[in-house]
DSSP file (Angstrom, degrees, kcal/mol; ACC not computed):
  #  RESIDUE AA STRUCTURE BP1 BP2  ACC     N-H-->O    O-->H-N    N-H-->O    O-->H-N    TCO  KAPPA ALPHA  PHI   PSI    X-CA   Y-CA   Z-CA
    1    1 A M              0   0    0      0, 0.0     2,-0.3     0, 0.0     0, 0.0   0.000 360.0 360.0 360.0 139.6  134.9  114.8   93.1
    2    2 A T        -     0   0    0      2,-0.0     2,-0.4     0, 0.0     0, 0.0  -0.926 360.0-160.8-128.6 155.0  135.7  114.9   89.4
    3    3 A F        -     0   0    0     -2,-0.3     2,-0.6     2,-0.0     0, 0.0  -0.995  21.2-125.3-133.4 138.8  136.1  112.3   86.8
    4    4 A K        -     0   0    0     -2,-0.4    -2,-0.0     3,-0.0     3,-0.0  -0.746  22.4-144.7 -82.4 125.0  137.8  112.6   83.4
    5    5 A I        -     0   0    0     -2,-0.6     3,-0.1     1,-0.0     4,-0.0  -0.818  25.8-115.8 -89.6 122.0  135.4  111.6   80.7
    6    6 A P    >   -     0   0    0      0, 0.0     3,-1.9     0, 0.0    -1,-0.0  -0.235  35.7 -95.6 -59.2 143.2  137.3  109.8   78.0
    7    7 A D  T 3  S+     0   0    0      1,-0.3    -3,-0.0     3,-0.0     0, 0.0  -0.301 109.9  23.3 -56.1 137.9  137.5  111.5   74.6
    8    8 A G  T 3  S+     0   0    0      1,-0.3    -1,-0.3    -3,-0.1    -3,-0.0   0.350  84.6 134.4  87.7  -6.9  134.8  110.2   72.2
    9    9 A M    <   -     0   0    0     -3,-1.9     2,-0.3     1,-0.1    -1,-0.3  -0.638  61.6-119.1 -77.6 128.5  132.5  108.9   74.9
   10   10 A P    >>  -     0   0    0      0, 0.0     3,-1.7     0, 0.0     4,-1.1  -0.522  14.2-142.9 -70.8 125.9  128.9  110.0   74.2
   11   11 A L  H 3> S+     0   0    0     -2,-0.3     4,-2.5     1,-0.3     3,-0.1   0.794  97.8  63.6 -61.1 -29.5  127.6  112.2   77.0
   12   12 A D  H 34 S+     0   0    0      1,-0.2    -1,-0.3     2,-0.2    -3,-0.0   0.721 106.2  45.9 -69.5 -17.7  124.1  110.7   76.8
   13   13 A K  H <4 S+     0   0    0     -3,-1.7     4,-0.4     2,-0.1    -1,-0.2   0.712 115.8  45.1 -90.5 -24.6  125.6  107.3   77.8
   14   14 A I  H >X S+     0   0    0     -4,-1.1     4,-1.4    -3,-0.1     3,-0.9   0.847  96.0  70.8 -88.5 -37.9  127.7  108.7   80.6
   15   15 A S  H 3X S+     0   0    0     -4,-2.5     4,-1.0     1,-0.3     3,-0.3   0.843  93.9  55.3 -56.8 -38.9  125.3  111.1   82.4
   16   16 A P  H 3>>S+     0   0    0      0, 0.0     5,-2.4     0, 0.0     4,-0.6   0.879 107.2  51.6 -61.9 -33.3  123.1  108.3   83.8
   17   17 A L  I <4>S+     0   0    0     -3,-0.9     5,-0.5    -4,-0.4    -2,-0.2   0.807 108.7  50.7 -71.6 -27.8  126.2  106.7   85.5
   18   18 A L  I  <5S+     0   0    0     -4,-1.4    -1,-0.2    -3,-0.3    -3,-0.1   0.622 125.5  24.7 -84.2 -12.6  127.1  110.1   87.0
   19   19 A C  I  X5S+     0   0    0     -4,-1.0     4,-2.1    -3,-0.4     5,-0.1   0.702 135.9  21.3-112.1 -78.9  123.6  110.6   88.5
   20   20 A A  I  X5S+     0   0    0     -4,-0.6     4,-1.7     1,-0.2     5,-0.3   0.877 124.1  56.9 -61.4 -37.7  121.7  107.4   89.0
   21   21 A G  I  ><S+     0   0    0     -5,-2.4     4,-3.0     1,-0.2    -1,-0.2   0.919 110.1  41.5 -62.2 -45.5  124.8  105.3   89.1
   22   22 A V  H  ><S+     0   0    0     -5,-0.5     4,-2.1    -6,-0.2    -1,-0.2   0.862 109.0  60.9 -70.9 -35.3  126.5  107.3   91.9
   23   23 A T  H  < S+     0   0    0     -4,-2.1    -1,-0.2     1,-0.2    -2,-0.2   0.871 118.1  29.7 -57.9 -38.0  123.2  107.4   93.8
   24   24 A V  H  X S+     0   0    0     -4,-1.7     4,-1.5    -5,-0.1    -2,-0.2   0.873 120.4  51.1 -88.3 -43.6  123.1  103.6   94.0
   25   25 A F  H  X S+     0   0    0     -4,-3.0     4,-3.1    -5,-0.3     5,-0.3   0.901 101.1  59.8 -67.5 -42.6  126.8  102.8   94.0
   26   26 A A  H  X S+     0   0    0     -4,-2.1     4,-2.3     1,-0.2    -1,-0.2   0.931 111.8  36.1 -58.1 -52.8  128.0  105.1   96.8
   27   27 A P  H  > S+     0   0    0      0, 0.0     4,-2.6     0, 0.0    -1,-0.2   0.886 118.1  52.2 -69.8 -34.3  125.8  103.6   99.6
   28   28 A L  H  X S+     0   0    0     -4,-1.5     4,-2.6     2,-0.2    -2,-0.2   0.937 113.5  43.4 -63.9 -45.5  126.1  100.1   98.3
   29   29 A K  H  X S+     0   0    0     -4,-3.1     4,-2.9     2,-0.2     5,-0.2   0.892 112.8  52.5 -67.0 -40.3  129.9  100.3   98.2
   30   30 A R  H  X S+     0   0    0     -4,-2.3     4,-1.5    -5,-0.3    -2,-0.2   0.935 112.8  44.9 -61.8 -45.9  130.1  102.1  101.6
   31   31 A W  H  X>S+     0   0    0     -4,-2.6     4,-3.2     2,-0.2     5,-1.0   0.929 113.8  50.2 -61.6 -45.6  128.0   99.3  103.1
   32   32 A F  H  X5S+     0   0    0     -4,-2.6     4,-0.9     1,-0.2    -2,-0.2   0.913 109.2  50.5 -62.1 -43.3  130.0   96.6  101.4
   33   33 A D  H  <5S+     0   0    0     -4,-2.9    -1,-0.2     1,-0.2    -2,-0.2   0.837 118.8  38.5 -64.1 -31.9  133.3   98.1  102.6
   34   34 A E  H  <5S-     0   0    0     -4,-1.5    -2,-0.2    -5,-0.2    -1,-0.2   0.875 141.5  -3.7 -85.8 -40.3  132.1   98.2  106.2
   35   35 A K  H  <5S+     0   0    0     -4,-3.2    -3,-0.2    -5,-0.2    -2,-0.2   0.532  99.4 108.6-132.1 -13.7  130.1   95.0  106.5
   36   36 A G     << -     0   0    0     -5,-1.0    -4,-0.0    -4,-0.9    27,-0.0  -0.317  34.1-179.8 -82.8 155.5  129.9   93.1  103.2
   37   37 A K    >   -     0   0    0     -2,-0.1     3,-2.2    25,-0.0    24,-0.0  -0.984  43.6 -88.6-142.8 145.7  131.6   89.9  102.1
   38   38 A P  T 3  S+     0   0    0      0, 0.0    25,-0.2     0, 0.0    24,-0.1  -0.287 115.0  31.1 -53.7 138.6  131.3   88.2   98.7
   39   39 A G  T 3  S+     0   0    0     23,-3.2    24,-0.2     1,-0.4    23,-0.1   0.214  84.9 133.9  95.1 -14.1  128.4   85.8   98.7
   40   40 A M    <   -     0   0    0     -3,-2.2    24,-3.3     1,-0.1    -1,-0.4  -0.304  58.8-110.2 -64.6 156.1  126.3   87.9  101.1
   41   41 A K  E     +a   64   0A   0     22,-0.2     2,-0.3    -3,-0.1    24,-0.2  -0.690  37.1 174.5 -95.2 141.8  122.6   88.3  100.1
   42   42 A V  E     -a   65   0A   0     22,-2.5    24,-2.5    -2,-0.3     2,-0.4  -0.994  16.0-149.0-141.7 144.7  121.1   91.6   99.0
   43   43 A G  E     -a   66   0A   0     -2,-0.3     2,-0.5    22,-0.2    24,-0.2  -0.915   3.6-156.3-115.3 143.4  117.6   92.4   97.6
   44   44 A V  E     -a   67   0A   0     22,-2.7    24,-3.0    -2,-0.4     2,-0.4  -0.973   7.6-166.0-121.3 118.9  116.7   95.1   95.1
   45   45 A F  E     +a   68   0A   0     -2,-0.5    24,-0.1     1,-0.2     6,-0.1  -0.855  65.8  27.4-101.5 136.4  113.2   96.4   95.1
   46   46 A G      > -     0   0    0     22,-1.2     2,-1.5    -2,-0.4     5,-0.5   0.945  66.8-152.9  80.1  85.4  112.0   98.5   92.2
   47   47 A I  T   5 +     0   0    0     21,-0.3    -1,-0.2     4,-0.2     2,-0.1  -0.608  58.2  97.1 -94.7  77.6  114.0   97.6   89.0
   48   48 A G  T  >5S-     0   0    0     -2,-1.5     4,-1.8     0, 0.0     5,-0.3  -0.079  91.4 -19.3-129.3-130.4  113.8  100.9   87.2
   49   49 A G  T  45S+     0   0    0      1,-0.2     4,-0.2     2,-0.2    -2,-0.1   0.832 144.8  18.7 -57.4 -37.8  116.1  103.9   86.8
   50   50 A L  T >>5S+     0   0    0     -4,-0.2     4,-2.1     2,-0.1     3,-0.7   0.802 119.0  62.3 -99.8 -40.1  118.1  103.1   89.9
   51   51 A G  H 3><S+     0   0    0     -5,-0.5     4,-2.3     1,-0.3    -4,-0.2   0.835  97.2  56.7 -60.2 -36.8  117.3   99.4   90.5
   52   52 A H  H 3X S+     0   0    0     -4,-1.8     4,-1.2     1,-0.2    -1,-0.3   0.848 110.9  45.7 -66.6 -30.3  118.8   98.1   87.2
   53   53 A L  H <> S+     0   0    0     -3,-0.7     4,-2.8    -5,-0.3     5,-0.2   0.874 108.6  56.0 -75.4 -37.8  122.1   99.7   88.2
   54   54 A A  H  X S+     0   0    0     -4,-2.1     4,-2.6     1,-0.2     5,-0.3   0.891 105.1  53.2 -60.7 -39.6  121.9   98.3   91.7
   55   55 A L  H  X S+     0   0    0     -4,-2.3     4,-2.0     1,-0.2    -1,-0.2   0.937 112.3  44.2 -58.8 -46.8  121.5   94.8   90.3
   56   56 A Q  H  X S+     0   0    0     -4,-1.2     4,-2.3     2,-0.2    -2,-0.2   0.927 115.8  45.6 -67.1 -45.8  124.6   95.2   88.2
   57   57 A Y  H  X S+     0   0    0     -4,-2.8     4,-1.6     2,-0.2    -2,-0.2   0.932 113.3  49.2 -64.4 -46.4  126.8   96.8   90.9
   58   58 A A  H  <>S+     0   0    0     -4,-2.6     5,-2.3    -5,-0.2     4,-0.3   0.906 111.8  49.7 -61.6 -41.3  125.7   94.3   93.6
   59   59 A N  H ><5S+     0   0    0     -4,-2.0     3,-1.6    -5,-0.3    -1,-0.2   0.927 109.8  50.3 -61.9 -45.3  126.5   91.4   91.3
   60   60 A K  H 3<5S+     0   0    0     -4,-2.3    -1,-0.2     1,-0.3    -2,-0.2   0.756 103.9  59.5 -67.8 -23.6  129.9   92.9   90.4
   61   61 A L  T 3<5S-     0   0    0     -4,-1.6    -1,-0.3    -5,-0.2    -2,-0.2   0.528 122.3-108.6 -78.8  -5.3  130.7   93.3   94.2
   62   62 A G  T < 5 +     0   0    0     -3,-1.6   -23,-3.2    -4,-0.3    -3,-0.2   0.643  69.9 145.2  89.9  15.6  130.2   89.5   94.4
   63   63 A L      < -     0   0    0     -5,-2.3     2,-0.7   -25,-0.2    -1,-0.3  -0.534  57.3-114.7 -86.0 153.6  126.9   89.6   96.3
   64   64 A E  E     -a   41   0A   0    -24,-3.3   -22,-2.5    -2,-0.2     2,-0.4  -0.807  42.9-153.9 -86.2 115.2  124.0   87.1   95.8
   65   65 A V  E     -a   42   0A   0     -2,-0.7    19,-2.5    17,-0.3    20,-2.0  -0.791  19.3-170.9-107.3 129.0  121.3   89.3   94.4
   66   66 A T  E     -ab  43  85A   0    -24,-2.5   -22,-2.7    -2,-0.4     2,-0.5  -0.972  13.5-150.8-112.4 128.2  117.5   88.9   94.5
   67   67 A A  E     -ab  44  86A   0     18,-2.5    20,-2.7    -2,-0.5     2,-0.6  -0.868   5.0-156.5 -97.7 126.0  115.4   91.1   92.3
   68   68 A F  E     +ab  45  87A   0    -24,-3.0   -22,-1.2    -2,-0.5     2,-0.3  -0.914  27.4 161.1-102.4 123.9  111.9   91.9   93.7
   69   69 A T  E     - b   0  88A   0     18,-2.3    20,-2.3    -2,-0.6    21,-0.5  -0.944  47.6-143.4-142.3 157.9  109.5   92.9   90.9
   70   70 A T  S    S+     0   0    0     -2,-0.3     2,-0.5    18,-0.2    18,-0.1   0.487  80.8  91.6 -95.3  -7.3  105.8   93.1   90.1
   71   71 A S    >   -     0   0    0      1,-0.1     3,-0.6     3,-0.0    -2,-0.1  -0.783  56.3-166.0 -95.7 126.5  106.4   92.0   86.5
   72   72 A F  T 3  S+     0   0    0     -2,-0.5     3,-0.3     1,-0.2    -1,-0.1   0.516  83.7  57.8 -86.1  -5.0  106.1   88.3   85.9
   73   73 A N  T 3  S+     0   0    0      1,-0.2    -1,-0.2     2,-0.1     4,-0.2   0.120  83.3  81.2-113.0  21.0  107.7   88.5   82.4
   74   74 A R    <>  +     0   0    0     -3,-0.6     4,-2.9     1,-0.1     5,-0.3   0.274  51.1 111.0-111.5  12.0  111.1   90.1   83.3
   75   75 A E  H  > S+     0   0    0     -3,-0.3     4,-2.4     1,-0.2     5,-0.2   0.916  81.4  45.3 -57.2 -49.0  113.1   87.0   84.5
   76   76 A A  H  > S+     0   0    0      1,-0.2     4,-2.0     2,-0.2    -1,-0.2   0.915 115.6  47.9 -61.3 -43.2  115.5   86.9   81.5
   77   77 A E  H  > S+     0   0    0      2,-0.2     4,-1.4     1,-0.2    -2,-0.2   0.932 113.5  46.2 -63.4 -47.1  116.1   90.7   81.6
   78   78 A L  H  X>S+     0   0    0     -4,-2.9     5,-2.5     1,-0.2     4,-0.6   0.863 112.5  50.0 -68.4 -36.0  116.7   90.8   85.4
   79   79 A K  H ><5S+     0   0    0     -4,-2.4     3,-0.8    -5,-0.3    -1,-0.2   0.874 107.9  54.2 -68.5 -36.1  119.1   87.8   85.3
   80   80 A A  H 3<5S+     0   0    0     -4,-2.0    -1,-0.2    -5,-0.2    -2,-0.2   0.822 106.2  53.6 -65.4 -29.7  121.0   89.4   82.4
   81   81 A L  H 3<5S-     0   0    0     -4,-1.4    -1,-0.2    -5,-0.1    -2,-0.2   0.606 134.6 -84.7 -80.5 -12.2  121.4   92.5   84.6
   82   82 A G  T <<5S+     0   0    0     -3,-0.8   -17,-0.3    -4,-0.6     2,-0.3   0.425  78.1 141.5 127.8  -1.7  122.9   90.5   87.5
   83   83 A A      < -     0   0    0     -5,-2.5    -1,-0.3     1,-0.2   -17,-0.2  -0.538  28.4-170.7 -73.1 134.1  120.0   89.0   89.5
   84   84 A H  S    S+     0   0    0    -19,-2.5     2,-0.3    -2,-0.3   -18,-0.2   0.756  75.8  24.4 -88.0 -30.4  120.7   85.5   90.8
   85   85 A H  E     -b   66   0A   0    -20,-2.0   -18,-2.5    -7,-0.1     2,-0.4  -0.917  67.2-150.4-134.6 157.7  117.1   85.1   92.0
   86   86 A L  E     -b   67   0A   0     -2,-0.3     2,-0.4   -20,-0.2   -18,-0.2  -0.998  10.3-175.6-131.8 133.4  113.7   86.6   91.2
   87   87 A S  E     -b   68   0A   0    -20,-2.7   -18,-2.3    -2,-0.4     2,-0.8  -0.997  24.2-133.4-128.9 133.9  110.8   87.1   93.6
   88   88 A H  E >   -b   69   0A   0     -2,-0.4     3,-2.0   -20,-0.2     7,-0.3  -0.769  12.8-154.4 -88.1 112.8  107.4   88.5   92.5
   89   89 A S  T 3  S+     0   0    0    -20,-2.3   -19,-0.2    -2,-0.8    -1,-0.1   0.540  92.2  52.3 -70.4  -6.2  106.5   91.1   95.1
   90   90 A T  T 3  S+     0   0    0    -21,-0.5     2,-0.6     1,-0.1    -1,-0.3   0.359  94.5  80.7-105.2   3.4  102.8   90.7   94.5
   91   91 A D    <>  -     0   0    0     -3,-2.0     4,-2.1     1,-0.1     3,-0.3  -0.924  62.4-161.3-115.9 108.6  102.9   86.9   95.0
   92   92 A I  H  > S+     0   0    0     -2,-0.6     4,-2.6     1,-0.2     5,-0.2   0.836  91.6  55.0 -60.4 -35.1  102.8   85.8   98.6
   93   93 A K  H  > S+     0   0    0      2,-0.2     4,-2.1     1,-0.2    -1,-0.2   0.905 108.2  49.1 -65.2 -40.0  104.1   82.3   97.7
   94   94 A S  H  > S+     0   0    0     -3,-0.3     4,-1.4     2,-0.2    -2,-0.2   0.912 112.8  47.2 -64.7 -42.2  107.1   83.8   96.0
   95   95 A L  H  X S+     0   0    0     -4,-2.1     4,-1.6    -7,-0.3    -2,-0.2   0.897 111.3  51.3 -66.9 -40.0  107.9   86.1   98.9
   96   96 A N  H  X S+     0   0    0     -4,-2.6     4,-1.3     1,-0.2    -1,-0.2   0.881 106.1  54.5 -64.7 -37.1  107.5   83.2  101.4
   97   97 A S  H  X S+     0   0    0     -4,-2.1     4,-0.7     1,-0.2    -1,-0.2   0.851 107.3  51.1 -66.5 -31.9  109.9   81.0   99.4
   98   98 A M  H >< S+     0   0    0     -4,-1.4     3,-0.5     1,-0.2    -1,-0.2   0.861 105.8  55.2 -71.2 -34.2  112.5   83.8   99.6
   99   99 A A  H 3< S+     0   0    0     -4,-1.6    -1,-0.2     1,-0.2    -2,-0.2   0.803 108.9  48.7 -67.9 -28.1  112.1   84.1  103.4
  100  100 A L  H 3<        0   0    0     -4,-1.3    -1,-0.2     1,-0.2    -2,-0.2   0.632 360.0 360.0 -86.5 -14.5  112.9   80.4  103.7
  101  101 A S    <<        0   0    0     -4,-0.7    -1,-0.2    -3,-0.5    -2,-0.2   0.478 360.0 360.0 -91.8 360.0  116.0   80.3  101.5
């Protein structure tokens, strides 16, 4: 598969989308096309090199996105990336509340 990179686009901004972006987008899109519907719930564990892209893609596909994180100070950042909900993966009460919703 090939993609035309628009003239003037800085390669340092494009390369992450062609590597990490495709790594996350391809299986997410394949699953969504087979079984997904807007509003379905999805969780993203590990909001780093791949996870931050997964949040954005899942949100744009119309999924209800929960970000699972060990950081208690990232709520604004994760919501800006597309998370609708945040669960702290080291806090049992937070995890239990997600299981009940």
